[in-house]
N, C-alpha and C positions, 0 to 999 in steps of 0.2 A: 740910700743911693739907689740912683737909677741908671740898670743896666739895660742896655736893650740889645740884644743879640738879633742879627738878621741875616740867615741864611741865603733868601736871594738878592740880587742887583736892583730891588727897586723899592720902593716904599711910599708912604702916603707924606704927601708935600705939607712940610713942617709949618707952612702959615695958612693954607690953602687947601682945604681937605677934597676939594673937587679934585683937585689934581695928585696924580703919580709921579714920584721923580724916577726914571730909568737912571744908572750908571755905567758906564764902560769905562776900561782903566787903559785902553790904548785907543790911538787914532784910528785904526786899519778896524777894529770893531765898531766904534762911532761910524766912520763912514758908510758901513756895511748897514748898521741899523737904521741910519739916519736915511740911506736911498731907499732900504724896503717899507720905511714909513711913509715915502712919499710916493714911491708905487702904489701902495695901498690905501692912498688918499687920508692918511689918518694925521690929523695938525697935530704942532708939537712945537716948544719952545726949546732953545739949544743953549748951552751954556758950557764951560767948561772952570774948573775948579783947581788949583794947585794946593795940595797938602803936601805932608811929610811923607807920604808915600809916592808921589807921584802926581801927574795931571790925572783929574775925572772928568770926564766928559758926561753930563746931565741931558735929559730930555725930560721936560715937564708934559705930561699927557692928560689930557681929559679921562674924567672916569667913565666916561660914557665907552672911550675906547678901549678899556683895561684889557677885555677879553684877546681883541685884536692884536694888541701890543705886546701882550705877554706871550701869546703865540710867536710872533715876531722877533721877540726876545729870545725865547726857546731856540728859533729856527737860528740866530745869530752865536748865540753860546755853542751850539751844536754844532755851526760849520768851524769856529775858531779851536774848538776843544783838542786836547791832546788824549794820544790814548794811554789807556789805564798801563799797559804793557806796552812801551815803545819798542822794545826789541822783538821782533817777530819771531826767534828761535824760541824764546825763554817766554813766549806769549802762547805756542805752540805747544811747550813743554810744560806749561802748568796743565795747559787744557787736554794732554793725553794723560797726565800723571793724576789728574780729578777723575777721568774717565775709567781711568785704571784702577784706583778706589772702590769705583761704584761696581767696577765688573768683578772686584775681587768680594765685596761684599754681598753682590749677588750671587758668586758661586758659592760661596761660605752659608747663604741661606739653603740653597739647594741641595748642598751637601750633607749638611745636618739636617735638613727637614724632614 
């Protein structure tokens, strides 16, 4: 059984190991990624693939440009990511709860100490 788990959104091209294939799931992310690739003068080939989970927008990028393309890919992911805790009140509640637990630990250490 050949099971392959990839946590990133890019992998080595299946037929040409001189290229990496980057994939994005939304048109908006794909357009942003394409624009910054053009801006940084990185050559690529673009394609789209319709699968069971919707469209995939694919970019073939040469191995020599992998470092720059990975950086631009991370910028793209960062621009469109959602906050871990989207509700502002709950986010600050969790922050102060954690700080309170640390503070209680320090006080307990100093009192016993």
